[in-house]
N, C-alpha and C positions, 0 to 999 in steps of 0.2 A: 526474719533474720535479715540483717543488713548485708547487702551485696559487697563483696570485696572490691578494692580499687586495682586498676590495671595500669602498669607503667611499661612502656615499650621503648627499647633502644633500637633505633632504625639505622641500618647501614646501607651504603651504596654497593658494597661488594664484600666478599669474604676477606677477613684479615684486617679490617679497619679498626677493630678493637671493641666490638659490641659486647662480647662475653666478658672481657676484662672490665669494661665500664659497669656492667651489671654486677660483677663480683665486688668491685670497688664500692658501689652503692650499698651492697649487702653488708660489707665490712663496716661502713660508716653507721648504718642503722644498728648493727649488732653492738658497736661501741657505745651507742646511745641507750642501750638496754632493750632494744626490740628483739623479739624472738624470731630469728631468721634461720631458715633451713634451705638446703639445696635440693630441689626436686630432681633436676637433671642438668648436668653441664658437660658439654663435649670439649675436652681440652685439646684434642688432636695432637697430644704430645708436646704442646708448647709450654716451655718451662715457666714463662711469666704467668700464664694462666693457671698452671698448677700451684705456683707460689701464692697466687691471689686467693686460692681456696683454703689456705691455712686458717684454722680456728673456726671455720663454718661447719655446722652440723650437716651431714649428708644423709638423706633418707635412702636406704638401700634400694636398688632397683629390683624389679620383678623379672624373673626368668620366664621366657615364653618359648615353648618348643614349636618349631615350624619347619616342616619338610626335613626332619632329622637333624636340625641345627638349633642350638640354644641361642636366643637373643635376649638382651637386657633392655627392658623398657621402664619408663617412669612408673612408680607404684602409686597410682591415684588413690586407691583405698587407704594405703598407709599414710599418705599426706593428710587426707581428710580426718583420719583417726588421730593423727598427731596434733592437728589444729594449731599450727604456728601462727604468728602474726603475719609473716611475710614468707613466701616461697619463691625461690629463683628457678626459672624454667628456661633453658636454652633452646634455640632452634624451634621457634613456634610453628614453622611450616612442616615439621617432620611427620611422616606417615607411619603410624603404628603397625606392628606386625599383626597378621591375622590371629585372632584369639584375644586381642585386647578389648577393653571395655568400649573404646571409641576408635573410629578409623583414623582420626587426625589428632595431633597433639593439641591444636588450638581448642578442640572440643573438650579435652581433659582440662585445659585452663579454664574454659567456660564453667565446668563443673566445680572447680576449685573456687572460682569467684562466687558462684552461687552458694557455696558453703560458708561465705563470709570471710575468706582468707584473701589477703592482698597478694598480687602476683607481679613480679618483675620479670620481663621476658625480652627476647631478642628476635629480630627478623631482618632479612635483607630485602631491598626494594624489588629485586627480581622475583620474589616469591609472592608479591601482591597479585591477586587474581586479575585485576583490571589492566595491569601492565605486562602480563605474561607475553602477549603477542609482540608488544613493543620491544621487550627485552630480547625476544628471539630474533627479531629483525636486526637488532644491533649486534648481538654476540654470536648468532647462529646456533645457540643452544636453547632448547625448550625445557623450561623447568617443569618437572612433573609434580612437584610438591608446591602447593599454593595455599594462601590464606585469604578468605573473603575480606575485601576492603572494609565492609561494614563492621567486622569484628575489630579491626585495628583502629578504625575511626572512632569507635566508642570508648577508646582508652582514655583514662583520666589524665594521662600525660604521655607525650611522645617526644623523645629526645633524639636528635640526629647525631650520630657518631661519625664525624666527617674527617676525611684525610685526602690530601691532594693526590692525583694519579701518580705523580713522580715519587712522592714519599711512599705510597703503597707498593710501587714497583721495587723501590729500594728495599723495603721490608721483605718482599718476595725474594729478591736476589740474595739477601743475607740469610735466607733459610728460616725466617721467623714465622712463615705461614705454612708452606708445604715442605715435604721431604725433599732433600737435594735432588733426587732423581726425577722429580716432577717439576722443578722450577723452570727449566728451559722451555718445556712444552707449554706451561701456564703463561709465561711471559710472551710467548709467540702467538698464543691463541686468545684465551678469555681475557687475560690481563694486559691486552694491548692498551696503550695510553688513550687512544680514541675511544675504545669501549668504556674504560673507566671514567673518562670525562663525561660521556653520554649518560652512564648510570648515575653519576654524581648529580648531574643536572636533573634527571628524573626524580631522584630523591629530594632534592631541594624544592622543585616545583610541587611535588605531591605534598610535602610538608607545608609549603606556603599555602596551598589550597585548604589544608586542614586548619591552619591559623586563621585564614579568611572566614571559614565557617564558624570558628569560635568567636571571631570578632563580630560577625553578623548576629550571632546569638546574644552576645553581650549588648550590642546596640538595641536589639529588639527588647530585651529584658529591661533595659534602662530607658527605653523610649527616646533614644538619641536620634534626632533627625538631621542635624548638621553634618556636613561632609567631613570625613576624616581622610585626608589624602595619603593613605598608606601606600597606594600604588595608583598609577594612572588608569582611570577607567573613563572611557570616552563613549558618549551617546551621540549618534548622528541621527538627526530628525529628518525624515523624508516626507515629501508630499506625494510621492509616487510618480511625479512628473519626469520629464526627460533629463532634468539636472540631477536626479537621484544617483545615477551611476557615478558622476563626478564626485559627489559628496562621499560615497562609499570608498572610493579610491583614496580620497584625501584622508579620511579617518584611518584607513589601513596604514597609510604612510606615517601619520602622526603616532599611531600606536607602536609602530615598529622602531621608532627612534629610542625608546626606553625599554630596558629589560623588564619583563613581567607585565607589560601593559596589555590591556584587553579593551575591546570596543564592541559596541552593541548598536545595531540598526533598529530604529523605532519608527513604526507607522501608526498614526492615530486615526482611528475610524470614528466617524460621527455616529451618535446614537440614532439619529433620525434616518440614516441611510440615504439622505438626499444628495450626497456627494461622495466621491470615492473613485478608485481606479479598478480596473478589471482584475479578476483573480489571476489571469495569466501574467499580467504585469507584476503583481505581487510575488508570484512564483518565481519569475525571472530575477527579481530583486533579492528574494530569499536565497536563491541558488548562488547569485553573485556574492552575497554577503558571506555565505559559508565558504565559497572558493577563496575569498580574500582573508579568511581566518577569523571572521566575526560571528556574532550570533544575532538572529533576527527575532524581533519581538513586535507584537501588535497589541495595542490597548484601545479601549473605547472611551471617548470623552467628548463633551460638547465644547469645552474650552481647550483648544489645541495646545496653547502655551502652558496652561496649568497642568495638563496631562503629561507633557514632556518633562516639565520640572519635577512633578511628583514622581515620575518614573526614575529620573536621574538621581533624586535624593534617596529613593528606596534602594537603588543599586549602589549608593555611595560613590557616584560618578564625580570626577574632578573636572570634566570638560563636556560641553555641549556644542556640537557643530550644527549650524543651520545654514541654509542657502540664502543668498541675497534675494530680496523680495522681487517678485515679478510684477508687482503693482506699480502704478505710476506715482510720481512725487506728490501730486495733488491729493490722490486717494490716500497716500500714506500720512499726509498732514492732517486730513480730516479724520481719519480713523487709523490709529496705530496697528500695524500688522503683527503677526505672530513673532517675528524676529525682534521687533522693538519691545514687545511685552516680555519676551524671555530675557532680553538684556536687562530690562528694568527690574525684574524679579529674581534674577539668577543668584544674587547674594554671593556666597563663597564658591560658586561654581563658575569656572571660566566659560564664557560664551564666545565662540568663533563664528564670524559671518564669512562664508566662503563665496567669492564671486564665481559666476558661471556665465555661459553664453546666453542664457535665457533671462538674465537679470533685467528688471525694469521693462519686461515685455510680457504681454498676456500669453499664456499658454493656450494655443488653439484647442487643445484637447480638453481643457477645463474651463474655458470661457463660458460665462453665463449669457446666453442669447435671450432675446426678447421672447416672451411666451405668447405674444399676440401675433395674429396673422397680419399680412401686409394690408389687406382690406380694412381690418379694424384700426390699424394705425392711420391710414388715410382718413377714415371716418373720424378718428379722434382729433386729428389736426383741423379738419373742417368744423367739427363741433367746437374746438377751442377758439376758432376765429369768429364763427357765426353766433354761437350761443351767448357770449357777452353782449354782442350787438343787439340781438333780439330781446334779451332780458332788459337791456338799457332802454330800448324803444318802448317796451311795455311799461316800464317804470316812469318814463316821461309822460306817457298818456295818462297815467294814474297819479301824476305828481302831487295833487292836493291831498291824497289819501295817506301819505307816508313821509317819513323823514330819512335822514342820512343813515341811521342805524339799520333800518329795514332794508334800504338799498344795498348797504354793505353785506348784510346777511344773504340777500338774494344772489348777489354776485359770488359770494363765497360758496353757496350751494351749486352754482354753475361750475366753479373750479372742482369741487368734489365730484360732480357728475362727469366732468371731462376726464378726471383720473380713472373713474370706473370704466369709461368708454375706451379711452386710448392709452392709458398708462401714464407714466411719470412725465415724460417730455411734453406731450400735448397739455397736460395739466399745468406745467410751469408756464407755457405760452399763454394758457387761459388766465392764470393768475396775473401775469404781467399786463395783458390786455384789459382784464377786469379792473385792475388798479388804475390804469390810464383812463378808462371810461368813468370810473368813480370820481376821478379828479376833474376831468373835463366837463362832465355832464351834471354832476350832483354836488360838487364842492364849490362854494363861492370863491372868487368870481367864476361863474359858469362860462363854458365854451373857451376856456383858457387853461393852460397848464399851470398857471400861477395859483398858489394857495394862500389865501389871505390870513387864515387863522392857523397859527402853529399847531394847535391841537388837532386840526384836520390833517395837517401834514403828517403828524405822528400816527394818526389813525390809518391813513392810507399806507404808510410804510409798514405798520404792524399788520395791516390787511395783506400786503404782499408777502410778508414773511410767514404769517399763519397759513395763507393759501398754499405756499410752496411746501410747508411742513405737512399740512393735511394731505396734499397731493402725494407726498412721499410716503406717508403712512398708508394711505389707501392703496397706492401702487404696490407697496411691499406686501400688504395683506392679500391683495389679489394674486400676486406671484406666489406667496406662500400657500394659498389655497390651491392654485394649480399644481404646485410641487407636491402638496400633500395628496391630492387626488392621484397624481402620477405615482407617488410612492405607494399609495394603497393598491393601485392597479398592479404595480410591480410586485408588491408583496403577495397579492392574490395569485399572480401568475407563478411566482416562485413557490408558493404553497402547492399549487397544482403540479408544478414540476417535481417537487419533493415527493408528493403523494404518488405520482406516477413512477418515480424512480424507486420508491420503496415497495409499492404494492402492485404496480402494473408492470407492464411488460416491456418488451423490447421492440415495439413497433415504431420504427423510425418515421415512417410515413405519417402516422398519427401525430408524432411530435411535430413534424413540419406543418401539418394541417393546423395544429394549435398555434404555432408561430404565425401563420398567415392570418388566422382569425384575430389574434391579439393585436397584431400590428397593422391590420387592414391591407395586407399585401395581396397581390394577385396570385403569386406562386412562390414556392421555395424549393430548393434542391441542395443536395450535398454532393460535392465533386471531390474526387481523389485523384492524385497524380500517380499513375502506374508506369511501368516500363514501356507500355504501348501508347502512352499519352494520357490525356485527361479523360476520366470516366465518370459519368453521373451514376451514383450508386443508389440514390433515393430521391423522390420528387413528390410534390403535392401541388394541386391547383394548376396554374399556367406558369410553369417554372422557366427560368432563364436557360438558354442553351449552353451558356458558359459563364464563369464568374465575371468576365469582362462586360457582359451584357446586363449584369445585375445592378440594382440600385444600391444595395448594401451587401458587403461580404464580411464574414467573421471567420478567423482561422480556428479550426477544431484541433488540429495538430500540424506537424510540419508538412504533411502532404494532403490534408483534407480541409475543405472550406465549405462553410454554410453560406448560401447566397439567397437573397430575397429580391424580388422585383415588384414594382408597382407603387413603392413609397420610399422616400428618403427619411431616415430616422435621425432624431436628435441624439445628443450624447447620452442622455439618461436612458433613452430607449435602446441605444446600442449596448449599454451595460446589461439590460435585460436580455437582449439578443445573445450576448455573450454567455449568459446563464443557459440559454437553450443550446448553444454550441457546446458548453461544458457537459450538459445532459447527453447530447448526441455523442460526445467523446466517451462518456461512461457506457452508453449502449454499445458503441463500437468495441470498447474494451471487454464488455461482457461477451459479445459475439466472439471475439478473439479468444477469450478464456474458455468458452464452450468448445470452440474448435480445438483449442490446445488440449482440453480435457478429453475430448473424444479421440484425438490422435494419440494421447498418452494411453487411454484405455485400449485403443486398438493395438498399439505397440505392446502393451502389457499382455493383452490376450494372445497376441502373436508369439511373444516370448514364452508364455505359459504353454501354448500349444506346441511350440517347438521343443520345449523341455519335456513335455509329456510324450511327444512323438519319439524323441531320442530314447526315452526310458522304455517306451512301449514296443517299438519296432525292433529293438536289438535282437530279442529272442525270435520274434516272428519272421524276421528276415533270415536269421542264422539257420533255423531249423530246415526250411525247404532248400536253402543253398547247400547245407551240409548233406541233405538227402540226395540232391542232384549230383554233388561232388562224389559222394560215396558210390552211387549207382554207376556213374560214368567211369570212375576209376576201376570198378569191378569189371565192367564190360571191356575196358582196355587191357585188363590183366591177361596176358597170353599164357600164363602158367596154369590157368584154371580152365577146364573144359566145361563151359556152361551148357546146360540142356536148353532146348527151345523154351520150355516152361519158365526156367530161371531167367533167361534173357527177356522174355515177355514181362515177367514181374518187375525186373529192373527198369525196363523201358516205361512200364506203367508208373513206377515210382517217380521217374524223371518227369513224365508228363503231368502227374498230379502235383508234384512240387512246383513245376513251372506255372501251372494254373493258379496255385495258391499265390505265388509271387506276382503273377500278372494281376490278380484281383486285389492284392494288397497295394501294389504300386498304383493301380487305377484309383483306388479309394483315396490314397494319399494325394495324388494329383488333383482329384476332384475337390478334396477338402481345401487344398491350397488355393484353387481357383475360386471357391466359394468365399473364403476369408478375405482374399484380395479384391473381390468384386470383379474378377475378370471373366465371369461366366455370363454369356449372352445367349439365352435360349431363342430359338426360332419357332414360334408357335404356329401350329396348324391343326386341322381337324384330324384326330387320331382315333381309329377304331380300337376300343379297349380290348376286345376279344383277340384281335390280331396281335396287339402289343403284348398281351399276357402270354400268348403262345410263343412268340419270338423270344421273350425273356426266359421262359421255362426251357427252351431248347438249349440254353447255355448253362443250365444248372444240373449237376449230377443228381440222380435219385429224384428227379422231378415227377416221376410217376406216382408218387405219394400224394400229389396235390390235385384236388378235384376242382375243375374250373366250371363255374355256373354263370358265365357272362353271356347274355343273349345278344342277338343281332341288333344293331342300331344303337348300342352303347358307345357314344362318341363324345370326346372331350377335347378341349383346346390344350395342346401340350407340344413339347418338343419330342419327336418320336424316339430319338436316341437317348435323351435324358430319362424319358418315361420308362424305357426298357431297363435302364440302370436302376431306377428306383424300385421297380417291381422285382428285379432280380435280387437286389440287396435285402428287401423285406422277406422274400421267399427263402433265401439262404438263412436268414436269421430264424425264421420259423422252423426250418428243417433242423437246425442245431438244437432248438429247445424242445421240440415235440418228441415224445418217446417213439421208439421204433413201432411202426404199424399204426400210430395215432393219425387220424385224418387231418388234413389241412385243406381248407376250402377258400375259394376266391369267388366273390359275387359282386355284381354292380347294380346300382340303382340311380335314378334321377329324381331331383327334388329342387324346385325353386331356382332353376337356372344353374344348378350345380350337379356334378356327377360324382357319386361316391363309389369307391372301389374298396371292398373290405377283404382283408387277408387274415383269416382266423386259424389259430392252431389250438390244440388241446393239451398244451404242455403244462408246466408247473405254474404258469402265470406270474404276474408281478403285482405287488401291492399298489394301491392307488397313490400312496405317498411317493412311490418311485416312478410313476408314469413320466414325470417331467425329466427325470435323469436318464431315461432310456435314450434320448436323442442327444445327450452331451457326448462330445468326443472322448474316446478312451474309457468308456464306461461299460463294464460287463456284468455288474450287479452281483458278482460272486457266484453265478450259477452256470458258468461256462468253464470247462476244464482249462487249467492254467496253460497259457501259451497258445490257446486256440483263438486267434484273431486279436486285433488291437482295439476293438470296440468302435470302429469308424463306420461300419455299415449303415446303421440307422441315422447317424449324424449326417453322413453324406446324402442319404435318401431324403432327409428333411430339408437339407440345404438345396438340393436339386428341385424338390417340390416347390419350395418357396420362390425359387428363381423363376419357375413357370407360373407363378401367381396362385399356387394352391397351398393347401395345408396338409400336414401329416400328424395325426394324433393317435392316441391309444385308448382302448377301453377293454373291459373284461369280457371274455367269451362266456356266454351262458353255459354252465356245466363245468367250467374250469378252462383256463388257458388265457391267451391274449389275442386281441383283435386289433390290427393296425388299420386305420381308416385313412385312405388317400382321397382327398377332396379336390376336385378340379373344376374349372369353369366349363359350362356347356356351351356349344356354339350358339350364336344368336340366330334366331329364325329370320329368314328373308321374307318380307311381305310379298 
């Protein structure tokens, strides 16, 4: 089935006439014989809209009951069954009442289109999803009903129903939009002239972008590559050098002179990676571009001029901005630069050459320096002077054996050898001296600069030119070889960096050691600026004591610097060092993220604990407090004559309740100290037998506990904390064990550890629940409601771990639960 076509009437604000325009279109189509029906139209009581409905068939709406109220919604099923040619649907962004087929009216329209029926609809610009926040910032009103932009963009036709703000306000004042009692409020709030002007501009710009999209599709479909200057589009080409900021500002100024202009910053990266700028510099240029209102783009290409023009034509750009060349005049004459080639090939694209402070000057950050050492250059010049002389002497000695062609070829070989040894300039010196020797020594008349035969003069001149050309080619080949080796090393290093970033870890010192190895440096360090001054956070080898003492420094971020000492680096090596700095930045970011995650987890756990605490302690605090209050009030009541037995019982109630409160508050304080890390145990040799007896003295009904701890059972522990641990475990055992059931405590030593076992014969706990025993606020459902908050074992485990021990659980043979307290035994003194 062929999908229906969608036509949208777009308005900047209510009342501009979208619904009237939709009905007028429906009337025209009906007059031409098209089957047109009205799916839904909101007239809002406007007479002109009601009159425009005359003669159009209206599909009755469907009644929907919601919360005791009847609502009328568009009947989707009736429209699909009716199958007209065209259906008119007003207010595309409307939200349907609960119980409808779809949540939104635009989804109903989607279903109608899928049924092969054409739809004409209306929508205001403030209801487009992408502009919702912008409209709210302008009008102060957030639209709850929105339509996805993608749905409106796919419309076969979008027509803007436009009206000036002044005319719309006049319509409002005349009562043609809202009821008279709402006019004044609307004019003073939503329908202010500034609001309407801003909404109108939004509608015009959004529709202009849709027109551009359609134009781009048309150009692509018809393979049109020439520029159509429908609006000013400016491409500013950057080298990444210091003049780039000035070019960006100039492009922004030019684009701002005309309405609807846009500009794009372009950086061309070479495929071989032998030249370029640092990622940090590109990031700064990207940020500056976006701040000035442009968009930043990067393409890869070997021919910079062609890449710039190809991008400009693909974007239908009307202007290209380039900076004045930093190359010298002679170099420009010998080989045209990027700017000259762009001007020559720009065609119908205007090319602007912008002057800047760096024009006709070499940029020190991008200058290509000699790849040869000073020693090799000196050797090259010496070879250039001496080699032609030695070769000429040998040729003189063997003069009868050869002629001028052989002598010229030998001296040409000397020029090539000089280029290999010392580079281009020594080779040119060698070519000049060789041509002089060829003239003076081997060309008649000999021992004179005069050349008798014109053909010999031509041969010597050709020899000089060929020698210089060959020297140039050899020198370039040698430089390219060096650059290729450097690029390969750089690529290998970046591969190692990427692998370590993806698979290895966060060892910054290992990263610094790799940098030292790669660059042949003595040491490396990372420094960060803190409130207390400069701090060295990581180092490797023999690092510098400060960035000022380093040979090379690279910024990682605003406050952190990577420093190397032992070798000065060339520009290409500095780019690779920048990659190491970027890697170090990622590692630092990882560390910060881990710390942040740990802090969030700690805060979340603290919040969870506090929430559980508030929920758990309310009853446990209230019960003993209420008992104390009731007993004390009874004793203070002078109207009742209490017997001595009654007074003793009431006092005992007060004492027991106070003990419960004291134990509860102590556990809460201990848990808080454990979670905040404020617990600092003082370890000493503790006799376990004595510690158990002291702990049992504080526990009621401790006579049920049988202690089998022999003499000499000693462990390293904090005496006070150990007593708390034993007391909490024993109280827990007394709660679980049935009346009269035995509870035993015994101790043993093994492999430098001391084990204290507290076993009960209660109902026991399943192995799956052993881990939950030590979680705060866990009672596992076998303790009477309100009897404790489940902190005893959690506190016991926390205190044990603070002393360097462990607390675990195992089943008691024959039934019950055994808690095993494991502590470190004292070291024997030799």
